[in-house]
Backbone bond lengths (Angstrom), bond angles and torsions (degrees), N, CA, C in turn:
res aa  C-N    CA-C-N  psi(-1)  N-CA   C-N-CA  omega(-1)  CA-C   N-CA-C  phi
1 M - - - 1.448 - - 1.522 108.26 -
2 N 1.305 113.82 144.01 1.458 119.26 -179.37 1.523 109.56 -140.70
3 E 1.310 115.38 -175.96 1.464 119.79 -177.04 1.532 111.92 -61.86
4 A 1.329 116.69 -35.43 1.467 120.12 179.28 1.528 110.70 -62.90
5 F 1.342 116.02 -39.94 1.463 119.59 178.33 1.522 110.56 -60.33
6 F 1.330 116.47 -47.22 1.463 119.82 -178.14 1.527 111.62 -66.81
7 T 1.314 117.40 -32.55 1.462 120.66 176.26 1.527 110.29 -65.84
8 E 1.339 116.20 -45.28 1.466 120.98 178.94 1.529 110.86 -65.67
9 L 1.333 116.26 -41.13 1.456 120.24 179.90 1.528 110.81 -64.50
10 S 1.313 117.11 -42.69 1.471 120.87 177.70 1.519 111.19 -62.11
11 A 1.321 116.35 -41.59 1.467 120.10 179.02 1.524 110.25 -64.69
12 W 1.338 116.84 -42.22 1.458 119.87 179.58 1.527 110.63 -63.94
13 L 1.338 116.82 -45.74 1.466 120.42 179.51 1.525 111.29 -59.47
14 T 1.321 116.41 -42.83 1.465 120.73 179.41 1.523 110.84 -62.52
15 Q 1.322 116.26 -48.16 1.468 120.05 -179.39 1.529 111.45 -64.41
16 A 1.335 117.18 -41.30 1.464 119.99 179.73 1.519 110.59 -62.80
17 G 1.318 116.62 -43.10 1.458 120.09 179.00 1.512 112.45 -64.55
18 L 1.333 116.55 -44.80 1.463 120.46 179.98 1.526 112.42 -67.11
19 A 1.334 116.47 -28.98 1.470 121.00 -179.40 1.531 111.94 -80.93
20 G 1.340 117.09 -6.82 1.455 119.82 179.87 1.515 113.60 80.98
21 T 1.326 116.73 24.53 1.460 120.91 177.73 1.529 108.84 -60.93
22 S 1.323 116.59 141.43 1.470 119.85 -178.24 1.527 110.43 -63.34
23 E 1.317 114.50 153.83 1.462 119.73 -179.54 1.519 111.70 -60.39
24 T 1.326 117.49 -40.15 1.465 119.86 180.00 1.522 110.93 -64.43
25 D 1.332 117.15 -38.13 1.464 120.04 178.06 1.530 111.38 -69.70
26 I 1.319 117.30 -33.75 1.468 119.96 177.63 1.528 109.86 -67.75
27 V 1.333 117.52 -46.27 1.465 120.34 179.20 1.523 109.96 -61.69
28 S 1.329 116.76 -45.36 1.459 121.08 179.71 1.527 111.40 -62.79
29 G 1.318 116.50 -45.63 1.461 120.25 179.41 1.515 112.66 -63.07
30 L 1.320 116.57 -40.73 1.462 121.45 177.68 1.528 110.59 -61.74
31 C 1.327 116.26 -49.21 1.463 120.31 -178.72 1.524 111.80 -65.07
32 D 1.328 117.12 -43.63 1.464 120.66 179.02 1.527 110.93 -59.78
33 R 1.315 117.35 -41.66 1.462 121.31 179.58 1.534 111.50 -66.79
34 C 1.322 116.35 -39.63 1.473 120.01 178.36 1.527 110.89 -64.56
35 V 1.335 117.12 -43.01 1.465 120.87 178.41 1.525 110.09 -63.71
36 A 1.325 116.56 -43.56 1.465 120.45 179.38 1.530 111.56 -61.99
37 A 1.322 117.05 -27.89 1.464 121.32 179.42 1.523 112.52 -84.91
38 G 1.338 116.99 -3.23 1.457 120.00 175.53 1.518 115.75 106.60
39 L 1.310 118.47 3.20 1.461 120.62 177.17 1.530 108.34 -76.42
40 P 1.334 118.80 123.26 1.468 120.48 -177.55 1.529 111.86 -76.79
41 L 1.302 115.73 71.59 1.453 123.05 -176.70 1.522 108.96 -97.82
42 A 1.334 117.60 126.99 1.458 121.07 -179.60 1.525 112.06 -108.23
43 R 1.340 116.61 -40.68 1.458 121.46 -178.56 1.517 109.61 -143.41
44 T 1.329 114.39 152.02 1.461 120.22 177.67 1.519 108.78 -142.66
45 Q 1.331 115.34 141.90 1.454 121.92 171.95 1.527 107.49 -132.37
46 V 1.322 115.65 131.51 1.455 121.34 177.28 1.522 107.11 -122.30
47 F 1.332 116.41 120.59 1.461 121.97 178.08 1.519 108.78 -104.02
48 I 1.321 115.83 135.89 1.457 120.88 176.25 1.522 107.96 -130.54
49 D 1.313 116.46 117.35 1.466 120.57 175.16 1.520 109.17 -77.63
50 T 1.334 115.78 146.95 1.451 120.60 -178.60 1.525 110.39 -125.18
51 L 1.296 116.17 170.69 1.461 122.25 174.23 1.522 109.26 -107.00
52 H 1.313 116.21 47.59 1.453 123.42 -177.85 1.529 108.46 -96.87
53 P 1.332 119.05 142.38 1.465 119.75 -177.38 1.530 114.56 -69.81
54 V 1.323 118.39 -21.38 1.460 121.06 -178.68 1.527 111.12 -110.68
55 H 1.329 116.84 -47.13 1.460 121.43 -177.29 1.524 109.73 -93.12
56 E 1.322 115.34 128.97 1.465 118.68 178.13 1.516 110.60 -79.36
57 G 1.320 117.06 -28.47 1.457 118.32 -179.22 1.507 112.23 -177.06
58 R 1.336 113.28 -170.60 1.458 121.28 -179.67 1.519 108.55 -131.60
59 L 1.315 114.43 147.21 1.452 122.08 177.18 1.523 107.25 -121.33
60 F 1.327 115.20 127.32 1.468 121.45 175.75 1.519 107.31 -111.58
61 R 1.351 116.36 130.44 1.459 121.11 -177.84 1.523 110.53 -120.40
62 W 1.311 114.57 147.75 1.464 121.54 174.95 1.524 107.47 -140.24
63 G 1.334 116.01 137.12 1.456 120.84 175.19 1.516 115.26 85.27
64 F 1.310 118.71 16.01 1.457 121.10 -176.95 1.525 113.17 -99.17
65 G 1.293 118.98 1.09 1.457 121.05 177.34 1.521 112.66 93.93
66 P 1.339 115.57 169.53 1.468 121.20 -173.17 1.523 114.83 -69.80
67 T 1.329 118.45 -18.05 1.461 119.15 -178.39 1.527 112.61 -85.55
68 E 1.318 117.59 -12.92 1.459 121.97 179.90 1.525 109.74 -98.90
69 A 1.318 116.35 127.19 1.461 120.46 178.22 1.532 109.25 -68.37
70 P 1.341 117.56 138.32 1.467 119.25 -179.90 1.532 113.15 -73.23
71 L 1.335 117.14 -14.46 1.459 121.27 -178.83 1.522 109.38 -133.25
72 L 1.321 115.38 133.87 1.453 120.81 177.44 1.520 108.34 -138.79
73 D 1.326 116.46 122.11 1.463 121.15 171.88 1.517 106.04 -89.14
74 Y 1.317 116.71 128.75 1.460 118.29 179.21 1.513 110.22 -117.19
75 G 1.334 114.06 148.00 1.453 121.05 -175.70 1.516 112.57 -85.32
76 R 1.306 114.41 -165.88 1.458 121.35 -178.25 1.523 109.54 -57.39
77 T 1.320 117.04 143.84 1.461 120.13 -176.62 1.520 113.66 -115.41
78 T 1.326 117.72 0.09 1.459 117.56 176.16 1.526 107.82 -83.16
79 P 1.317 117.64 141.01 1.478 119.73 -179.22 1.526 112.81 -56.26
80 D 1.323 117.81 -38.68 1.468 120.30 -179.86 1.528 111.16 -64.51
81 A 1.324 116.68 -42.95 1.467 120.49 -179.64 1.525 110.95 -66.05
82 I 1.320 116.55 -39.49 1.466 119.64 178.94 1.523 110.18 -66.86
83 A 1.315 116.78 -44.80 1.466 120.43 179.18 1.525 110.88 -61.63
84 A 1.329 117.08 -41.02 1.467 121.27 -179.68 1.519 111.79 -67.17
85 S 1.334 117.04 -25.25 1.464 119.88 -178.91 1.523 112.14 -77.95
86 G 1.341 116.93 -7.21 1.459 120.17 -179.57 1.518 112.71 86.16
87 S 1.317 117.25 14.71 1.464 120.84 179.99 1.521 110.40 -69.48
88 Y 1.309 114.52 164.91 1.456 121.09 179.31 1.527 110.12 -65.67
89 P 1.328 117.51 147.97 1.473 120.61 177.11 1.524 113.03 -55.16
90 L 1.345 117.68 -32.97 1.466 119.87 178.34 1.523 111.40 -63.87
91 D 1.337 117.48 -33.44 1.465 120.74 176.81 1.518 110.89 -65.82
92 V 1.323 116.56 -37.65 1.470 120.98 178.22 1.527 109.58 -64.83
93 K 1.339 116.63 -44.16 1.467 120.13 178.38 1.519 111.31 -64.76
94 A 1.324 117.39 -39.56 1.471 120.77 178.51 1.520 109.98 -63.53
95 A 1.303 117.49 -40.02 1.471 120.51 178.77 1.518 111.09 -65.79
96 E 1.324 116.69 -38.61 1.466 119.58 177.28 1.523 111.06 -63.08
97 R 1.344 116.59 -42.97 1.479 119.86 177.42 1.518 110.45 -62.83
98 W 1.325 117.21 -42.59 1.464 121.70 -178.51 1.528 109.94 -62.27
99 R 1.312 117.69 -43.75 1.456 120.77 -178.74 1.529 112.30 -67.11
100 R 1.317 117.43 -27.70 1.476 121.23 178.48 1.521 112.21 -85.24
101 S 1.326 117.97 -14.32 1.467 120.46 -175.37 1.529 111.04 -76.57
102 P 1.334 116.31 156.27 1.462 119.34 178.34 1.501 110.89 -69.58
């Protein structure tokens, strides 16, 4: 990879964003271009937090295989919010583990 690659990649990202390309297509296009340029990339996850009342954020995945959805909207992650939503106790425990993880 060299400066020309990063210039082309920046231009592509800008054009894709301005054209309204979906987030999953942008993540996929970015990763595909990096691999084609020689970056040994196997998997990618991009998390985006939102200001949505139900969904806390979105997860975009690349390189995880056909059984993994490339897009996942995830809900509130605080134990209190999960408990208040009526979720199963196991979901509350999973959220607590997730929040404590690196």
